[in-house]
C-alpha positions in Angstrom: -28.0 -25.2 3.4 -26.9 -22.2 1.8 -25.0 -21.8 -1.3 -21.7 -20.3 -1.0 -20.2 -18.7 -3.6 -16.4 -18.1 -3.4 -15.3 -14.9 -5.0 -11.3 -15.2 -5.8 -9.7 -11.6 -5.2 -7.5 -10.8 -7.8 -3.6 -10.2 -5.9 -1.7 -7.7 -7.4 1.7 -6.6 -5.6 2.6 -2.9 -5.8 6.5 -1.5 -5.7 5.6 1.6 -3.5 7.9 3.1 -6.4 4.4 2.5 -8.5 1.8 3.5 -5.9 -1.1 5.6 -7.6 -3.2 7.7 -5.4 -6.2 5.5 -5.1 -4.0 2.8 -4.2 -2.2 5.4 -1.1 -6.0 6.4 -0.6 -6.4 2.8 0.6 -3.5 2.4 3.0 -3.8 6.4 4.3 -7.6 4.9 5.6 -6.4 1.8 6.8 -3.6 2.5 8.5 -3.9 6.5 9.5 -1.5 6.1 12.3 0.5 4.2 10.0 1.4 0.5 10.2 3.1 -1.8 13.0 5.1 -4.9 12.7 1.3 -7.6 13.0 0.0 -5.6 10.1 3.1 -6.7 8.2 2.9 -9.9 5.6 6.0 -11.6 4.8 6.4 -14.1 2.1 9.6 -15.2 -0.1 9.4 -14.1 -4.0 10.6 -16.6 -6.7 14.2 -15.7 -5.9 13.6 -17.1 -2.7 14.4 -13.1 -1.1 12.3 -12.8 1.9 9.3 -9.7 0.4 7.7 -7.5 3.4 3.9 -6.0 2.4 1.3 -4.6 4.1 -2.3 -5.7 2.7 -5.3 -3.3 1.6 -8.1 -5.1 0.1 -11.1 -3.7 -2.7 -14.1 -5.4 -3.2 -11.9 -7.4 -6.5 -8.8 -7.0 -5.3 -6.3 -7.6 -2.8 -3.1 -5.3 -2.9 0.3 -5.9 -1.4 2.5 -3.0 -1.2 6.5 -3.6 -0.5 7.2 -2.1 2.9 10.1 0.1 3.2 10.9 3.8 4.1 9.8 5.0 0.7 6.1 3.9 1.6 6.0 5.6 5.4 7.1 8.7 3.5 4.9 8.4 0.7 1.7 7.9 3.2 2.9 10.8 5.2 3.2 13.3 2.4 0.1 11.6 1.0 -2.1 12.2 4.2 -0.6 15.7 4.8 -1.5 17.0 0.6 -4.8 15.4 1.6 -5.7 17.2 4.9 -4.5 20.8 3.0 -6.1 20.5 -0.3 -9.1 18.0 0.6 -9.7 17.6 -3.0 -10.3 13.8 -2.5 -7.1 12.5 -3.6 -6.9 13.9 -6.6 -3.8 15.2 -6.2 -0.4 13.8 -8.0 2.1 12.3 -5.7 5.6 12.7 -7.0 7.3 9.4 -5.1 10.6 9.5 -7.5 12.0 12.4 -4.8 11.6 10.3 -1.7 14.7 8.8 -0.1 15.1 5.4 -1.6 18.1 4.4 0.6 17.5 1.2 3.0 14.7 -0.3 1.2 14.5 -4.0 1.8 
């Protein structure tokens, strides 16, 4: 019988306002055509509010990124800047100016 070593992933919840280029790159790689309803993870937070997220993982961390219009726009802008510059994600992405309304 083989010994199985269970690796506990660190879980991190990220708001789209706090996205960095590393997480954006993971999102764009996993969801190059965007995400759909089947990709959304839903849970209730400490205030019993429904929160919708999409998940991306690294070897040691599971990131839950809150879903909003701002996230979609940030992913599109990041993907566009990646295609134009081709500099492996070293661009600085400013999400502060993106549309903030209609966030869930």
